[in-house]
C-alpha positions in Angstrom: 104.6 163.6 162.3 105.3 160.4 160.5 103.7 157.2 159.6 103.5 153.9 161.4 105.0 153.8 164.9 106.9 157.0 164.7 104.1 159.5 165.4 106.1 161.4 167.9 103.7 160.8 170.8 103.4 158.1 173.3 101.9 158.2 176.7 101.9 162.1 176.5 105.6 162.3 175.8 107.6 163.1 172.7 109.4 159.7 172.5 110.5 159.6 168.8 111.3 162.3 166.4 114.6 160.4 166.0 115.7 160.0 169.6 115.0 156.3 170.2 118.2 154.5 171.3 117.1 150.9 171.4 115.6 148.5 168.9 112.0 149.1 168.6 110.9 146.4 166.1 113.1 143.3 165.9 111.4 142.2 162.7 112.1 145.4 160.9 115.6 145.4 162.3 116.3 141.9 161.0 115.0 142.7 157.5 117.2 145.8 157.4 120.3 143.8 158.3 119.5 141.4 155.5 118.8 144.2 152.9 122.1 145.9 153.9 124.1 142.7 153.8 122.7 142.0 150.2 123.4 145.5 149.1 126.8 145.7 150.7 125.9 148.8 152.7 128.3 149.7 155.6 127.2 152.5 157.9 129.6 155.2 159.2 129.4 156.1 162.9 128.8 159.8 163.8 132.2 159.8 165.4 133.7 158.8 162.1 132.0 161.6 160.2 133.1 164.0 163.0 136.7 162.9 162.8 137.2 161.1 159.5 141.0 161.6 159.3 141.7 159.3 162.1 138.2 157.5 162.3 137.6 156.1 158.8 139.3 152.8 158.4 142.2 152.5 155.8 140.3 149.8 154.0 137.4 152.2 153.4 139.6 155.0 152.3 141.4 152.8 149.8 138.1 151.6 148.4 136.8 155.1 148.2 139.6 156.2 145.9 137.8 154.2 143.1 134.3 155.8 143.8 133.2 159.1 142.3 131.9 161.6 144.8 128.7 162.0 143.0 128.1 158.4 142.3 125.1 156.4 143.9 127.5 154.2 145.7 127.2 153.2 149.4 130.7 154.0 150.2 129.9 157.7 149.5 128.3 157.5 153.0 131.9 158.0 154.3 132.1 161.3 152.4 129.2 162.8 154.3 131.5 165.1 156.2 133.4 168.5 156.1 136.9 167.1 155.5 136.6 166.4 151.8 139.3 168.1 149.6 138.8 170.5 146.8 138.4 167.7 144.5 135.6 166.4 146.7 137.2 162.9 146.5 140.3 163.0 148.6 140.3 163.5 152.4 141.8 166.8 153.7 143.5 167.1 157.1 141.5 170.4 157.8 138.0 170.9 156.7 137.6 173.3 153.8 136.9 177.0 154.5 137.4 180.5 153.1 138.7 183.3 155.2 137.0 186.4 153.8 139.0 189.6 154.1 137.9 193.3 154.5 138.5 193.9 150.8 135.3 191.9 150.2 133.3 192.4 153.4 134.3 196.0 154.4 134.8 195.0 158.1 138.1 194.4 160.0 136.9 191.1 161.5 137.6 187.9 159.5 134.5 185.9 158.3 135.4 182.2 158.2 133.1 180.4 155.8 132.8 176.5 155.9 132.4 175.1 152.3 129.3 173.0 152.0 129.7 172.5 148.3 132.4 169.8 149.1 129.8 167.3 150.3 129.1 164.4 148.0 126.2 163.9 145.6 124.4 167.1 146.3 127.2 169.7 146.9 125.5 170.7 150.2 125.9 169.9 153.9 122.2 168.9 154.1 123.1 165.5 153.0 124.7 165.3 156.5 121.4 166.2 158.1 119.6 163.6 156.0 122.0 160.8 157.2 121.6 162.0 160.8 117.9 161.5 160.6 117.6 158.3 158.7 120.6 156.3 160.1 119.1 156.2 163.7 115.7 155.0 162.5 117.3 152.2 160.7 119.5 150.9 163.5 116.5 151.1 165.9 114.2 149.1 163.6 111.9 152.1 163.0 112.4 152.3 159.2 112.0 149.2 156.9 114.0 149.7 153.8 112.0 146.7 152.2 108.7 148.5 152.6 108.8 152.0 153.8 109.2 155.2 151.7 111.2 158.0 153.3 109.5 161.3 152.8 111.8 164.3 152.8 109.9 167.7 153.2 112.1 170.8 152.7 112.6 173.8 150.3 115.5 172.1 148.4 118.7 170.8 149.7 117.5 168.7 152.6 115.1 166.7 150.3 118.0 166.3 147.8 120.1 165.0 150.6 117.3 162.6 151.8 116.8 161.3 148.2 120.6 160.7 147.9 120.9 158.9 151.3 117.8 156.9 150.6 119.3 155.6 147.3 122.7 154.8 148.9 120.9 152.7 151.6 118.7 150.9 148.9 115.4 152.4 149.9 112.8 154.8 148.2 113.1 158.4 149.0 110.4 161.0 148.2 111.1 164.7 147.8 108.4 167.2 148.9 109.3 170.8 148.1 107.7 174.0 146.9 107.0 174.2 143.1 108.8 177.7 142.9 112.3 176.5 143.9 115.1 176.8 141.5 115.0 174.7 138.3 118.4 173.2 139.2 116.9 171.5 142.2 114.3 169.8 140.1 116.8 168.8 137.5 118.9 167.1 140.1 115.9 165.3 141.6 114.8 164.1 138.1 118.1 162.2 137.9 118.0 160.7 141.3 114.5 159.6 142.2 113.4 156.0 141.3 110.0 157.3 139.8 108.9 160.8 138.8 106.1 160.5 141.2 108.7 160.7 143.9 108.9 164.5 143.4 106.0 166.1 145.1 105.6 169.8 144.3 103.6 172.0 146.9 102.2 175.5 146.2 104.4 178.4 146.9 108.1 179.2 147.3 110.6 179.5 150.0 108.4 180.6 152.8 105.7 178.1 152.1 106.5 175.6 154.8 102.9 175.2 156.1 102.0 173.9 152.6 104.8 171.2 152.9 103.4 170.2 156.3 100.0 169.9 155.0 101.0 167.5 152.1 103.1 165.4 154.5 100.1 165.0 156.9 98.3 163.5 153.9 101.2 161.1 153.0 101.5 160.1 156.8 98.1 158.5 156.4 99.8 155.7 154.6 101.6 153.5 157.2 104.2 152.7 154.4 105.3 156.3 154.5 107.8 157.7 157.1 108.1 161.5 157.3 111.5 162.9 158.1 110.7 166.4 159.1 114.0 168.2 159.4 112.4 170.9 161.5 111.4 168.3 164.2 114.0 165.6 163.9 116.5 165.9 166.7 119.0 163.8 164.8 119.3 166.9 162.5 120.4 169.1 165.5 122.7 166.3 167.0 124.6 165.5 163.9 125.4 169.2 163.4 126.3 169.7 167.0 128.9 167.0 166.8 130.0 166.9 163.2 129.5 170.5 162.0 130.4 172.0 165.4 133.6 170.0 165.5 134.6 170.8 162.0 134.1 174.5 162.5 136.4 174.3 165.6 139.0 172.6 163.6 138.8 175.4 160.9 139.3 178.1 163.5 142.1 175.9 165.1 143.8 176.1 161.7 143.5 179.9 161.5 144.5 180.2 165.3 147.7 178.1 164.6 148.8 180.7 162.1 147.8 183.7 164.2 147.3 182.9 168.0 145.8 186.4 168.7 142.6 185.4 167.0 139.4 184.9 169.0 136.2 183.1 167.8 133.6 185.6 168.7 130.4 184.3 167.1 128.7 181.7 164.9 126.1 183.0 162.3 123.6 180.7 160.4 120.2 181.1 158.7 117.6 179.4 160.8 116.1 177.1 158.1 115.4 174.0 159.9 117.7 175.1 162.7 119.9 171.9 162.4 123.1 173.9 161.5 122.4 176.2 164.6 123.2 173.1 166.6 126.8 173.7 165.6 126.5 177.0 167.4 125.8 175.3 170.7 129.1 173.3 170.2 131.1 176.6 169.6 129.3 178.4 172.4 130.4 175.5 174.9 133.9 175.2 173.5 134.9 178.7 172.5 132.3 181.0 174.1 130.9 182.0 170.7 127.7 184.0 170.5 125.0 182.4 168.4 123.2 184.4 165.6 120.0 183.2 163.9 119.3 184.7 160.6 116.2 185.1 158.5 114.9 187.1 155.6 113.8 190.7 156.3 110.9 190.0 154.0 109.7 187.4 156.5 110.8 188.6 159.9 109.3 185.8 162.0 111.9 185.9 164.9 112.3 189.6 164.8 108.7 190.7 164.8 106.4 187.6 164.5 106.2 188.7 160.8 105.5 186.9 157.7 106.0 187.3 154.0 107.6 185.8 150.8 111.2 185.9 149.8 113.9 184.3 147.6 116.8 183.3 150.0 116.3 179.7 149.0 117.2 177.3 151.7 116.0 179.1 154.8 112.3 178.2 155.0 110.5 180.1 157.7 107.2 181.5 159.0 107.6 179.2 162.0 110.1 178.3 164.7 111.6 174.9 164.2 111.2 172.4 167.1 114.9 171.6 167.0 115.9 175.3 167.4 117.5 175.9 170.9 115.9 179.3 171.3 117.1 179.9 174.8 120.7 179.8 173.5 120.3 182.3 170.7 122.1 185.6 171.4 121.2 187.6 168.3 118.6 187.5 165.6 119.5 189.2 162.2 117.5 189.7 159.1 118.8 190.1 155.5 117.0 191.2 152.3 116.6 188.9 149.5 117.3 191.8 147.1 120.7 191.9 148.7 121.4 188.2 148.2 119.9 188.4 144.6 122.2 191.2 143.6 125.3 189.9 145.2 124.8 186.6 143.7 125.1 188.5 140.3 128.1 190.4 141.6 129.9 187.2 142.5 129.2 185.4 139.3 129.1 188.0 136.4 132.3 189.0 134.6 131.7 192.7 135.4 131.2 191.9 139.1 134.4 189.9 139.3 136.3 192.7 137.4 135.1 195.2 139.8 136.1 193.2 142.8 139.6 192.6 141.4 140.3 196.2 140.1 138.5 198.4 142.5 138.4 196.4 145.7 141.7 194.5 145.3 140.1 191.2 146.2 142.7 188.4 145.8 142.4 185.7 143.1 142.2 183.0 145.9 139.0 184.7 147.1 137.6 185.3 143.7 138.1 181.6 143.0 136.0 180.8 146.0 133.0 182.9 145.1 131.2 180.1 143.1 131.1 178.3 146.4 128.5 180.7 147.7 124.7 180.1 146.9 121.9 182.5 147.9 121.7 181.3 151.6 125.5 181.3 151.9 125.5 185.0 150.9 122.8 185.6 153.4 124.9 184.1 156.1 128.0 186.3 155.1 125.9 189.4 155.0 124.5 188.7 158.5 128.1 188.2 159.7 129.0 191.6 158.3 126.1 193.2 160.2 127.2 191.4 163.5 130.7 192.5 163.1 129.6 196.2 162.8 127.2 195.8 165.6 129.9 194.3 167.9 132.6 196.7 166.6 134.9 193.7 166.0 138.4 194.2 165.0 141.2 192.4 163.1 141.8 189.7 166.0 138.2 188.6 165.8 136.7 185.8 163.7 133.1 185.2 162.9 132.2 181.5 161.8 129.4 180.8 159.3 128.5 178.2 156.7 128.1 178.2 152.8 125.2 175.7 152.7 125.6 175.1 148.9 127.2 176.8 145.9 126.1 179.1 143.1 125.6 176.2 140.7 122.2 175.6 142.1 121.0 178.9 141.1 122.0 179.7 137.5 118.3 180.0 136.5 117.7 182.3 139.4 120.5 184.6 138.4 119.2 184.8 134.9 115.8 185.7 136.2 117.2 188.3 138.6 119.2 189.8 135.8 116.4 190.2 133.4 114.1 191.7 136.2 116.6 194.0 137.8 119.2 194.8 135.2 117.5 194.7 131.8 120.3 196.7 130.2 122.9 194.3 131.5 125.0 193.9 134.7 127.9 196.2 134.0 130.6 197.5 136.4 128.5 200.4 137.3 125.7 198.0 138.4 128.5 195.9 140.2 129.6 199.0 142.1 126.2 200.0 143.1 125.4 196.4 144.4 128.5 196.2 146.4 128.1 199.7 147.8 124.5 199.3 148.7 124.5 195.7 150.0 128.0 195.0 151.3 129.5 198.2 152.3 126.0 199.5 153.1 125.1 196.6 155.4 124.0 198.3 158.7 123.1 197.2 162.1 119.4 197.7 161.4 117.2 194.6 161.7 119.6 193.1 164.2 118.3 192.1 167.7 120.5 191.4 170.6 118.1 189.1 172.4 117.0 189.6 176.1 115.5 186.8 178.0 112.1 188.3 177.2 112.9 188.2 173.4 114.0 184.6 173.6 110.8 183.6 175.4 108.6 185.4 172.8 110.4 183.5 170.0 110.2 180.3 171.8 106.5 180.6 172.5 105.8 181.4 168.9 106.7 177.8 168.1 103.7 176.7 170.2 101.3 177.4 167.3 103.1 175.2 164.9 104.1 172.2 167.1 101.4 171.9 169.7 98.4 173.3 167.9 99.1 172.2 164.4 101.4 169.2 164.7 100.2 167.6 168.0 103.4 167.6 170.0 102.5 167.3 173.7 102.7 170.6 175.4 104.9 169.2 178.1 107.5 168.1 175.6 107.3 171.4 173.9 108.0 173.3 177.0 110.9 171.1 178.2 113.0 172.5 175.3 113.3 175.7 177.1 115.6 174.2 179.7 119.4 174.0 179.0 119.3 170.4 180.6 117.1 169.2 177.8 119.7 170.0 175.1 122.7 168.7 177.1 120.7 165.6 177.8 120.6 164.8 174.1 124.4 164.6 173.7 124.7 160.9 174.8 122.4 159.9 171.9 125.2 160.0 169.4 127.4 157.7 171.5 124.4 155.2 171.9 123.7 155.3 168.1 127.5 154.8 167.3 127.4 151.5 169.4 124.2 150.4 167.7 125.7 151.2 164.1 128.9 149.1 165.1 126.5 146.3 166.2 124.3 146.6 163.0 127.5 146.6 160.9 128.6 143.5 162.7 125.4 141.7 161.9 125.5 142.6 158.2 129.1 141.5 157.9 129.8 144.0 155.3 133.5 145.1 154.7 134.8 147.5 152.1 
């Protein structure tokens, strides 16, 4: 799955994919230390990103005050967490979230939405996943910043996060993404890559993940390329388990302090690469929350082994990610891209906002938060509404979900949608129709409460991608069915943190 030594296979076992916890190549390690010393790069530990309020040293926080959150500055590594304030620069004591009320959702349960737009550089929490994948490769001597190119395949935000993290670490990042993604994604990439050739466009749109894999297979033939496949990098799962899971628990703790009757009933997230679903494992273990994986109804891979094309950008599908803990998934829900398209207009157009204020009584605080919701964020919210109805949840119940990115990444998409579906303009009548059809009308159709048989079917579907196509040993693939496989990963972040401290000690970099 990647170039050089990190091909994911050795002696019939899956030994890499981001899981090494010792130095593999001392020469590469030494060159990385020298490069980081010269570039004055200090690596944050995973524990610091999980608990930045107490964990990030005062000297770093002082130095950060002079760094813009979107600057290509190494200190912005210490902003790759959920605790950034509304200005995206200052540190907040509680991670940013929005509690959506019934006036907007039509259900009694509260939907708690974590704000991914507060992350630095890309305005999405996918930058956290990128760090969780690249940092372990550096500290174990598997990635040489003086020679290797980091290849970041995704449908948008992860490759942007990878390019950003690569630049902060002084190495070359390459984005591989479908040509049909939003113009804003490519505009951002144009300003961050070191060379235009570092943006590789593959055929298709959101669902065209296989085409990305095929291009990466070609790139992997060059030993100077290292592929960071987010669907198979367990660092992606682990960083979300620890950092995102802990942040969501802190958000709910903030709500619970205000109202001790509240219960955290579920976590909802689009599958995508399945990294964010790792936070669900954390919330299930700490709060007993059920886990719901979401996909587009136009491509019902988990629901019906189906396929198709859709426009919910950020939730690539037609396969089951290797890092998806399928055996722990309690529900699968599907959401139509027509719903997310139309609600994106409702949440952005003046007529839509006027309708929500005047007819629905949505507060100005919630109205002000709507620009924080991109297409996949709206998908997560709608799936949460469907689950709340299915479980008949009441006012004491909370569903946690994530707003991966904000509406700013989809201006061109909204213009295209408006021209296609509302050629006479998006007025208050159109707003009312969109709200009634897609929000109030969200039903419990295309929602599956999984049995063991259902989970096994979904799990087995991954065989065709990972064993037959990508060459993962069947024994390693099958091991992921057991809960002990996933709990056995937990110690990796502690081991990496110790290695990060040793690496920083070798570089001698201080803020």
